[in-house]
C-alpha positions as MATLAB code, in Angstrom:
seq = 'XXXXXXXXXXXXXXXXXXXXXXXXXXXXXXXXXXXXXXXXXXXXXXXXXXXXXXXXXXXXXXXXXXXXXXXXXXXXXXXXXXXXXXXXXXXXXXXXXXXXXXXXXXXXXXXXXXXXXXXXXXXXXXXXXXXXXXXXXXXXXXXXXXXXXXXXXXXXXXXXXXXXXXXXXXXXXXXXXXXXXXXXXXXXXXXXXXXXXXXXXXXXXXXXXXXXXXXXXXXXXXXXXXXXXXXXXXXXXXXXXXXXXXXXXXXXXXXXXXXXXXXXXXXXXXXXXXXXXXXXXXXXXXXXXXXXXXXXXXXXXXXXXXXXXXXXXXXXXXXXXXXXXXXXXXXXXXXXXXXXXX';
ca = [
       0.328   24.630  -56.502;
       3.140   24.318  -59.034;
       4.697   27.556  -57.786;
       4.614   26.239  -54.232;
       6.392   23.109  -55.454;
       9.127   25.239  -56.997;
       9.425   27.308  -53.818;
       9.719   24.124  -51.782;
      12.484   22.971  -54.114;
      14.436   26.184  -53.491;
      13.992   25.785  -49.732;
      15.210   22.181  -49.898;
      18.331   23.190  -51.822;
      19.121   26.014  -49.397;
      18.574   23.689  -46.449;
      20.888   21.152  -48.064;
      23.574   23.802  -48.499;
      23.254   24.957  -44.902;
      23.368   21.434  -43.442;
      26.528   20.554  -45.352;
      28.083   24.003  -45.017;
      31.748   24.124  -44.043;
      30.993   26.728  -41.375;
      27.229   27.162  -40.822;
      27.742   29.722  -38.070;
      29.842   31.904  -40.408;
      27.231   32.166  -43.162;
      26.566   35.781  -44.132;
      22.916   35.745  -45.005;
      23.193   38.974  -46.989;
      25.095   37.049  -49.671;
      22.470   34.321  -49.799;
      19.441   36.612  -49.640;
      20.703   39.091  -52.227;
      21.915   36.352  -54.549;
      18.552   34.598  -54.578;
      16.662   37.902  -54.742;
      18.749   39.081  -57.679;
      18.066   35.846  -59.513;
      14.335   36.302  -58.879;
      14.425   39.940  -60.021;
      16.311   39.028  -63.193;
      13.756   36.293  -63.818;
      10.897   38.782  -63.495;
      12.593   41.231  -65.855;
      13.548   38.642  -68.452;
      10.580   36.280  -68.312;
       7.600   38.212  -66.894;
       8.039   41.886  -67.768;
       6.767   42.256  -71.367;
       9.344   44.896  -72.303;
      12.223   42.965  -70.735;
      11.097   39.741  -72.379;
      10.819   41.472  -75.748;
      14.300   42.951  -75.427;
      15.790   39.619  -74.432;
      13.984   37.720  -77.192;
      15.174   40.314  -79.691;
      18.737   39.959  -78.409;
      18.495   36.174  -78.538;
      17.164   36.332  -82.079;
      20.047   38.534  -83.157;
      22.516   36.114  -81.571;
      20.934   33.169  -83.379;
      20.986   35.061  -86.681;
      24.613   36.035  -86.145;
      25.678   32.465  -85.380;
      23.742   31.211  -88.408;
      26.381   32.837  -90.612;
      28.570   29.899  -89.625;
      26.708   27.948  -92.303;
      28.397   30.074  -94.955;
      31.879   29.089  -93.825;
      30.980   25.490  -93.027;
      29.167   25.131  -96.338;
      32.183   26.454  -98.230;
      34.485   23.897  -96.600;
      32.211   20.864  -96.123;
      29.492   21.464  -98.713;
      26.190   19.608  -98.312;
      27.447   17.818  -95.205;
      27.001   21.110  -93.338;
      24.114   22.830  -95.111;
      21.856   20.020  -96.364;
      22.546   16.845  -94.393;
      23.266   18.891  -91.234;
      25.705   16.313  -89.889;
      26.700   17.269  -86.345;
      30.461   17.429  -86.837;
      30.134   19.644  -89.911;
      27.215   21.896  -88.940;
      27.266   22.297  -85.140;
      30.928   22.211  -84.151;
      31.955   24.965  -86.623;
      29.721   27.344  -84.614;
      32.223   27.098  -81.763;
      35.077   28.086  -84.074;
      33.194   31.132  -85.344;
      32.140   32.192  -81.849;
      35.672   31.924  -80.475;
      36.912   33.865  -83.509;
      34.584   36.779  -82.684;
      35.113   36.744  -78.908;
      38.875   36.976  -79.308;
      38.424   40.064  -81.484;
      36.341   41.663  -78.717;
      39.115   40.788  -76.278;
      41.679   42.426  -78.519;
      39.781   45.724  -78.429;
      38.998   45.467  -74.701;
      35.223   45.244  -75.111;
      34.794   41.980  -73.212;
      36.989   43.189  -70.364;
      34.938   46.360  -69.938;
      31.626   44.481  -69.872;
      32.910   41.915  -67.377;
      34.345   44.537  -65.006;
      31.081   46.515  -64.971;
      28.989   43.430  -64.293;
      31.440   42.298  -61.621;
      31.129   45.677  -59.916;
      27.332   45.354  -59.968;
      27.441   41.909  -58.358;
      29.883   43.108  -55.709;
      27.716   46.099  -54.784;
      24.444   44.151  -54.630;
      25.375   40.723  -53.274;
      28.384   41.882  -51.280;
      30.803   39.277  -52.594;
      34.468   40.103  -53.130;
      35.876   41.577  -56.314;
      37.541   38.486  -57.749;
      34.600   36.144  -57.309;
      32.174   38.784  -58.604;
      34.239   39.430  -61.738;
      34.601   35.697  -62.313;
      30.841   35.137  -61.924;
      30.139   37.889  -64.440;
      32.697   36.459  -66.852;
      31.136   33.005  -66.624;
      27.995   34.379  -68.267;
      29.979   34.746  -71.485;
      33.039   32.551  -71.044;
      33.805   29.005  -69.993;
      35.031   27.596  -66.715;
      38.625   27.609  -67.946;
      38.645   31.009  -69.679;
      36.835   33.105  -67.033;
      39.425   32.643  -64.233;
      42.109   33.957  -66.579;
      40.667   37.439  -65.998;
      41.676   37.218  -62.340;
      44.771   35.061  -62.838;
      47.207   37.451  -61.031;
      45.044   37.331  -57.885;
      44.392   33.578  -57.689;
      47.378   32.853  -55.372;
      46.019   35.447  -52.904;
      42.405   34.266  -52.974;
      40.790   32.599  -49.984;
      39.337   29.085  -50.134;
      35.852   30.566  -50.102;
      36.674   32.707  -53.135;
      38.174   29.736  -54.979;
      35.039   27.741  -54.190;
      32.913   30.549  -55.644;
      35.051   30.551  -58.800;
      34.476   26.822  -59.324;
      30.775   27.030  -58.464;
      30.230   29.848  -60.949;
      31.885   27.831  -63.681;
      29.679   24.802  -63.065;
      26.479   26.866  -62.777;
      26.673   28.725  -66.085;
      27.048   27.797  -69.744;
      30.203   28.716  -71.632;
      29.582   30.975  -74.606;
      31.012   28.446  -77.043;
      28.830   25.653  -75.631;
      25.832   28.007  -75.682;
      26.503   28.626  -79.353;
      26.497   24.881  -79.939;
      23.204   24.496  -78.037;
      21.620   27.209  -80.172;
      22.698   25.325  -83.274;
      20.967   22.243  -81.786;
      17.708   24.182  -81.955;
      17.437   25.263  -78.320;
      15.687   28.603  -77.754;
      18.452   31.260  -77.443;
      16.322   33.352  -75.055;
      16.063   30.436  -72.630;
      19.806   29.822  -72.716;
      20.742   33.468  -72.241;
      18.258   34.008  -69.422;
      19.369   30.822  -67.638;
      23.030   31.812  -67.838;
      22.410   35.368  -66.610;
      20.152   34.252  -63.750;
      22.575   31.536  -62.658;
      25.442   33.938  -61.918;
      24.000   35.508  -58.720;
      22.449   32.199  -57.652;
      25.840   30.498  -57.923;
      27.415   33.127  -55.688;
      24.586   32.777  -53.165;
      24.838   29.008  -52.906;
      28.631   29.101  -52.867;
      28.637   31.497  -49.916;
      26.117   29.277  -48.154;
      28.137   26.118  -48.686;
      31.575   27.659  -48.090;
      31.179   31.008  -46.261;
      33.994   33.545  -46.123;
      36.025   33.538  -42.914;
      38.938   35.720  -44.029;
      39.288   39.210  -45.473;
      39.786   39.549  -49.210;
      42.876   41.385  -50.425;
      41.371   42.692  -53.656;
      38.617   44.991  -54.888;
      37.326   45.896  -58.325;
      39.506   49.019  -58.522;
      42.622   46.894  -58.158;
      41.688   44.530  -60.977;
      43.156   45.986  -64.145;
      42.577   43.698  -67.105;
      44.844   44.441  -70.059;
      43.794   44.161  -73.672;
      44.887   41.251  -75.818;
      48.597   40.919  -76.564;
      48.085   39.980  -80.213;
      49.897   42.009  -82.849;
      46.786   42.989  -84.810;
      43.147   42.163  -85.478;
      43.893   39.252  -87.806;
      46.325   37.758  -85.306;
      43.695   37.967  -82.561;
      41.098   36.259  -84.755;
      43.479   33.430  -85.617;
      44.339   32.949  -81.941;
      40.632   32.617  -81.173;
      40.153   29.923  -83.807;
      43.281   28.067  -82.715;
      42.181   28.091  -79.083;
      38.809   26.613  -80.059;
      40.264   23.631  -81.921;
      40.989   21.564  -78.760;
      37.466   22.286  -77.499;
      35.911   21.116  -80.763;
      38.034   17.964  -80.725;
      37.131   17.358  -77.085;
      33.401   17.659  -77.768;
      33.558   15.288  -80.742;
      35.627   12.718  -78.835;
      33.348   12.903  -75.774;
      30.230   12.403  -77.856;
      31.631    9.367  -79.679;
      32.886    7.654  -76.528;
      30.031    8.472  -74.173;
      27.224    7.799  -76.633;
      28.738    4.386  -77.339;
      29.072    3.676  -73.619;
      25.511    4.842  -72.890;
      24.197    2.540  -75.632;
      26.183   -0.353  -74.150;
      24.969    0.402  -70.626;
      21.376    0.673  -71.819;
      21.620   -2.682  -73.567;
      23.083   -4.391  -70.474;
      20.463   -2.819  -68.204;
      17.586   -3.837  -70.478;
      19.007   -7.348  -70.779;
      19.231   -7.627  -66.988;
      15.644   -6.415  -66.592;
      14.490   -8.977  -69.150;
      16.206  -11.814  -67.276;
      14.521  -10.682  -64.073;
      11.150  -10.740  -65.790;
      10.680   -6.996  -65.547;
       9.953   -4.513  -68.286;
      12.848   -3.067  -70.189;
      14.180    0.000  -68.414;
      16.506    2.805  -69.251;
      20.184    3.376  -68.595;
      19.350    6.723  -66.985;
      19.159    5.208  -63.513;
      19.896    8.528  -61.892;
      17.041   10.083  -63.846;
      14.570    7.546  -62.492;
      15.829    8.138  -58.967;
      15.574   11.898  -59.348;
      12.155   11.905  -61.001;
      10.056   12.738  -57.925;
      12.581   15.304  -56.690;
      12.818   16.922  -60.116;
       9.049   17.203  -60.513;
       8.877   18.756  -57.071;
      11.609   21.316  -57.632;
      10.889   22.357  -61.198;
       7.083   22.456  -60.879;
       6.512   20.014  -63.739;
       2.914   18.781  -63.570;
       2.774   15.114  -62.630;
       0.234   14.612  -65.405;
       2.725   15.854  -67.995;
       4.373   12.465  -68.418;
       6.279   13.423  -71.577;
       7.728   16.560  -69.997;
       8.682   14.695  -66.829;
      10.406   11.926  -68.768;
      12.292   14.288  -71.057;
      13.471   16.536  -68.209;
      14.472   13.769  -65.803;
      16.300   11.842  -68.510;
      18.159   15.054  -69.312;
      19.237   15.343  -65.668;
      20.187   11.675  -65.478;
      22.326   11.691  -68.605;
      24.090   14.859  -67.488;
      24.895   13.229  -64.142;
      26.276   10.188  -65.947;
      28.225   12.036  -68.632;
      28.561   15.775  -69.319;
      26.801   18.744  -70.896;
      28.117   17.869  -74.358;
      26.279   14.555  -74.378;
      23.089   16.080  -72.998;
      23.232   18.707  -75.723;
      23.070   16.100  -78.465;
      20.368   14.177  -76.597;
      18.382   17.381  -76.128;
      18.605   18.187  -79.841;
      17.129   14.770  -80.623;
      14.142   15.310  -78.312;
      13.534   18.790  -79.714;
      13.168   17.216  -83.148;
      10.875   14.486  -81.783;
       8.617   16.890  -79.872;
       8.435   19.205  -82.893;
       7.417   16.271  -85.067;
      10.420   16.571  -87.376;
];
């Protein structure tokens, strides 16, 4: 029954995309069918196939172990604030600096470019999307919404509106590598994050092509996209550029968390106060979460008897609608600790 609920949720989302499509008659169903099928196949490989699950869990474990070395640098600079007290600003945010440091080194040697091009080619061959949007979707698995389009920067002026829509959709559908690193430091299962990001890439292309189908011919293909290596003078220069580029992101995350958490607390207090005056029970500021509860249970196959799971998941959705993924990350870390009894 739960699987049928999930299937119904997928059908509802596809129907929603078709109804509000810019050009319903122009939808190329190969894009939609292959995108959804590829997501399903990746899900089977990663989550159901024992060998695939073992490989992915091993990879996720290695990633978590690698990122844990951030504690050495953070502990050297901040001491017990990072290693003992585990204060967010001194233990979680440094992970982003370390991750950006390493990614920029891979860019300098051309490793990231090679991986992205190969994955972009695979998406283009299977789903049938154009080169630029396929490369961007592949890049979004590892990079953020602002960094991934830089790989196709020379072609952006020539891209169609449908391709630009796919670029934006892919960025919203996946998790940036730096943010993923922060989530892992929150205590989120790395295997779940990696699998969700990988599976979201083809699904994002499918839904994008349903909502904004292509009506013009693309002027690019994968063979034309030549991505140069980093322009840094040497390895050390590349590493320093990576750290420097991550500083605004770290500052942005910290500022967002301070402001939005304060505002959420204020909104929650006002909402509870209003409910009290009306003689009702105290509610929650996650109004959107309450509204989406039935729909979320239906789409994500959460058992209606699992009240804790329903509340946690719907509140997560509601807070993300109200704020952003940075706030939900901190909120999610709190619930992980509560559910684990720590």
